[in-house]
C-alpha positions as CSV (number, residue, x, y, z in Angstrom):
1,M,10.4,34.4,-0.2
2,T,8.6,31.3,1.0
3,N,9.7,28.0,-0.5
4,P,6.5,25.8,-0.6
5,S,7.1,22.2,0.1
6,F,4.4,19.6,-0.2
7,F,3.7,16.8,2.2
8,G,7.0,17.2,3.9
9,L,9.0,17.4,0.6
10,S,11.1,20.5,0.1
11,L,11.9,21.2,-3.5
12,S,14.2,23.6,-2.1
13,C,16.2,26.7,-2.4
14,I,18.9,25.9,-4.8
15,G,22.0,28.1,-4.5
16,P,23.2,30.4,-1.7
17,A,22.1,33.7,-3.4
18,A,19.4,34.7,-5.9
19,S,18.3,31.1,-5.4
20,R,15.6,29.4,-7.5
21,T,12.6,28.2,-5.6
22,A,11.0,25.1,-7.3
23,L,7.4,24.3,-6.4
24,L,6.4,20.9,-7.5
25,F,3.0,19.4,-6.8
26,G,1.6,16.3,-8.5
27,G,2.7,17.2,-12.0
28,A,3.1,21.0,-11.4
29,L,6.0,23.3,-11.4
30,L,6.6,27.0,-10.6
31,V,10.1,28.4,-10.6
32,A,10.8,31.8,-8.9
33,T,13.9,33.6,-7.8
34,S,14.7,34.8,-4.3
35,T,17.5,35.8,-2.1
36,G,16.5,33.5,0.8
37,C,13.7,31.2,1.7
38,S,11.8,29.3,4.3
39,N,9.6,26.3,3.9
40,T,5.8,25.8,4.0
41,V,4.4,22.2,4.1
42,Y,1.0,21.9,2.4
43,S,-1.3,18.8,2.8
44,P,-2.0,17.2,-0.6
45,P,-5.3,16.7,-2.3
46,A,-6.5,13.2,-3.3
47,R,-6.6,14.2,-7.0
48,M,-3.7,15.6,-9.0
49,L,-4.8,16.8,-12.5
50,P,-7.9,14.8,-13.6
51,L,-8.6,14.7,-17.3
52,E,-12.3,14.2,-18.0
53,T,-15.1,15.7,-20.0
54,A,-18.8,16.1,-19.3
55,A,-19.7,12.8,-21.0
56,T,-20.8,9.9,-18.9
57,L,-20.8,6.2,-19.8
58,H,-23.9,4.2,-20.8
59,R,-25.3,2.2,-18.0
60,G,-23.2,-0.9,-17.4
61,D,-20.2,0.3,-19.4
62,I,-16.8,0.4,-17.8
63,G,-14.0,2.9,-18.5
64,V,-10.3,2.3,-17.6
65,Q,-8.1,5.4,-17.7
66,A,-4.4,6.1,-17.1
67,E,-3.0,9.7,-16.9
68,G,0.0,11.5,-15.7
69,G,2.9,13.8,-16.5
70,P,6.3,15.1,-15.5
71,S,7.1,18.4,-14.0
72,G,10.0,20.6,-14.8
73,A,11.4,23.7,-16.3
74,V,14.8,25.4,-16.0
75,L,16.3,22.8,-13.7
76,G,14.8,19.8,-15.5
77,F,12.2,17.3,-14.4
78,G,11.4,17.4,-10.7
79,A,8.3,15.2,-10.2
80,F,6.0,12.8,-12.0
81,S,2.4,12.0,-11.1
82,G,0.5,9.0,-12.3
83,T,-3.2,8.1,-11.9
84,A,-5.2,5.0,-12.7
85,R,-9.0,5.3,-12.8
86,V,-11.9,2.9,-13.3
87,R,-15.4,4.3,-13.8
88,R,-18.7,2.5,-14.3
89,G,-22.0,3.9,-15.8
90,M,-24.6,3.5,-13.0
91,T,-27.2,5.2,-15.3
92,D,-26.8,7.0,-18.6
93,K,-26.2,10.2,-16.6
94,L,-24.2,9.0,-13.6
95,D,-20.7,7.5,-13.3
96,A,-19.1,6.1,-10.2
97,S,-15.3,6.0,-10.1
98,L,-12.4,4.6,-8.1
99,E,-8.8,5.9,-8.7
100,G,-5.3,5.7,-7.2
101,S,-2.4,8.1,-7.6
102,V,1.3,8.1,-7.0
103,V,3.5,11.2,-7.0
104,R,7.3,10.8,-6.9
105,F,9.5,13.9,-6.3
106,T,13.1,14.6,-6.7
107,G,14.8,17.5,-4.9
108,N,17.8,18.6,-2.9
109,A,16.9,17.8,0.6
110,A,19.5,17.7,3.3
111,T,18.0,14.5,4.7
112,D,16.7,11.2,3.2
113,V,13.1,12.3,3.3
114,N,10.5,10.0,1.7
115,K,9.6,11.6,-1.6
116,T,6.6,9.6,-2.5
117,I,2.9,10.4,-2.0
118,I,0.2,7.7,-2.4
119,A,-3.5,8.6,-2.6
120,S,-6.8,7.0,-3.5
121,R,-10.3,8.4,-4.2
122,I,-13.9,7.3,-4.7
123,G,-16.2,9.7,-6.6
124,A,-19.1,10.3,-8.9
125,K,-19.9,12.4,-12.0
126,Y,-23.4,13.5,-12.9
127,R,-24.3,14.9,-16.3
128,L,-26.6,17.9,-15.9
129,H,-26.8,18.7,-19.6
130,E,-25.2,17.5,-22.8
131,F,-22.3,19.8,-22.2
132,V,-22.2,20.2,-18.4
133,A,-21.4,17.7,-15.6
134,V,-20.7,18.0,-11.8
135,T,-18.2,15.9,-9.9
136,G,-17.6,15.1,-6.3
137,G,-15.7,12.6,-4.2
138,V,-13.5,11.9,-1.2
139,G,-10.1,10.4,-0.9
140,G,-7.0,10.2,1.2
141,G,-3.5,8.9,1.4
142,G,-0.2,9.3,3.0
143,S,3.2,11.0,2.7
144,A,6.2,11.9,4.8
145,G,4.0,14.4,6.5
146,G,1.5,11.8,7.7
147,G,-2.0,10.9,6.4
148,F,-4.7,13.1,5.0
149,V,-8.3,13.1,3.9
150,S,-9.5,15.2,1.0
151,P,-13.1,15.8,-0.3
152,D,-13.6,17.7,-3.6
153,L,-16.3,19.2,-5.8
154,G,-16.1,20.3,-9.4
155,V,-17.9,21.3,-12.6
156,I,-17.0,20.4,-16.2
157,V,-18.1,22.1,-19.4
158,A,-17.3,20.3,-22.7
159,A,-18.2,20.7,-26.3
160,E,-19.0,17.0,-26.8
161,N,-18.8,15.7,-30.4
162,P,-17.3,12.7,-32.2
163,Y,-14.1,14.3,-33.3
164,V,-12.2,16.7,-30.9
165,V,-13.7,17.6,-27.6
166,P,-12.4,20.8,-25.8
167,F,-13.2,21.0,-22.1
168,V,-12.7,23.2,-19.2
169,S,-13.1,22.2,-15.5
170,F,-13.1,24.0,-12.2
171,R,-12.5,22.1,-9.0
172,G,-12.2,22.9,-5.3
173,S,-10.9,20.7,-2.5
174,V,-9.7,20.7,1.1
175,S,-7.0,18.5,2.5
176,Q,-7.1,17.7,6.2
177,P,-3.9,16.2,7.8
178,I,-4.4,13.1,9.9
179,G,-1.6,12.3,12.3
180,A,0.5,15.1,10.9
181,K,4.2,14.6,11.3
182,A,7.0,17.1,11.6
183,V,9.4,16.7,8.6
184,D,12.8,18.0,8.0
185,V,12.6,20.0,4.8
186,T,16.0,21.6,5.0
187,A,17.7,22.2,1.6
188,R,20.9,20.3,0.8
189,G,23.9,22.3,1.9
190,D,22.3,23.6,5.1
191,A,22.5,21.9,8.5
192,P,19.8,19.2,9.0
193,G,17.0,20.6,11.2
194,T,17.2,24.1,9.9
195,D,13.7,24.0,8.4
196,I,11.1,21.8,10.1
197,G,7.6,21.8,8.6
198,I,4.2,20.3,9.6
199,P,1.3,20.1,7.1
200,R,-1.8,22.1,8.0
201,T,-5.3,22.1,6.6
202,T,-4.9,23.1,2.9
203,W,-7.4,24.5,0.4
204,L,-7.0,24.1,-3.3
205,A,-8.8,25.7,-6.3
206,N,-8.0,24.5,-9.8
207,G,-8.9,25.4,-13.4
208,T,-8.1,22.9,-16.2
209,L,-8.2,23.4,-20.0
210,G,-7.9,20.3,-22.1
211,L,-8.9,18.2,-25.2
212,R,-10.2,14.7,-25.7
213,V,-9.9,12.9,-29.0
214,P,-12.3,9.9,-29.3
215,I,-11.0,7.0,-31.4
216,G,-13.7,4.3,-31.4
217,K,-13.7,2.8,-27.8
218,W,-10.6,4.7,-27.0
219,S,-9.9,8.4,-26.1
220,I,-6.7,10.3,-25.9
221,L,-6.6,13.2,-23.5
222,G,-4.4,16.1,-22.6
223,G,-4.6,19.3,-20.5
224,V,-3.0,22.1,-18.6
225,G,-4.1,23.6,-15.3
226,V,-3.6,26.5,-12.9
227,S,-4.1,25.9,-9.2
228,Q,-4.1,28.0,-6.1
229,L,-3.0,26.4,-2.7
230,A,-3.6,28.1,0.6
231,D,-3.5,27.3,4.3
232,A,-4.0,29.6,7.3
233,H,-0.6,31.3,6.8
234,D,0.5,31.1,3.2
235,G,-0.6,30.6,-0.4
236,Q,0.9,29.7,-3.7
237,R,-0.2,29.5,-7.4
238,F,1.2,26.8,-9.7
239,V,0.7,25.3,-13.2
240,S,0.5,21.7,-14.3
241,A,0.2,19.5,-17.4
242,A,-0.8,15.9,-18.1
243,G,-1.8,13.4,-20.8
244,G,-3.8,10.2,-20.7
245,V,-5.7,7.5,-22.5
246,E,-9.0,5.8,-21.7
247,A,-10.6,2.6,-23.0
248,V,-14.4,1.9,-22.6
249,F,-15.7,-1.7,-22.5
């Protein structure tokens, strides 16, 4: 079985036999079992698990949001992603946004690989209908595997109301490495240099289901998502979860 590692970070084969393969990705975890493994390094997207409904701000209003969540299952927490986002109502149907994200991984690597990813993104959301909006943007960042640039497009459907707003979103993105670096993603216990990975162009498709609870100028948000990563040689599905809060001024 392939053990996916992200941005040069192997979350590695744990144990010599019937090993657990932990896939962690910006607040996501998938645990599988295998009898052996190799590593695939994917290039990251600029967005992790965005929590947003179809609603846009009134012209001139500003929204400040923080979101994130840990990842983990059988073996405990393995990563945490955090995002800060500022958006401004350009018109009553159009928001412009700027966000920054940090992902910190733990894992059993044989070498002291950098386990932090930093990304930023500029984007927009346009409200097509009371319940439907489209999003788009471009971002980039860096990790142990080098730099990357990542554009994205998405659609959000939400039952907007003053009480509890369920929403579902679908998003696609591509991540193109810039100055890709070979990274040693060997699992702890194996000889350093056993597994060397280089990030390649990576595609991501994501579906997210969530809720927003408005409380005056504040909103509390939570959601879960399922994503599919793929490059020219491999692919992997994973799940994610996050929570957040937004204040509008």
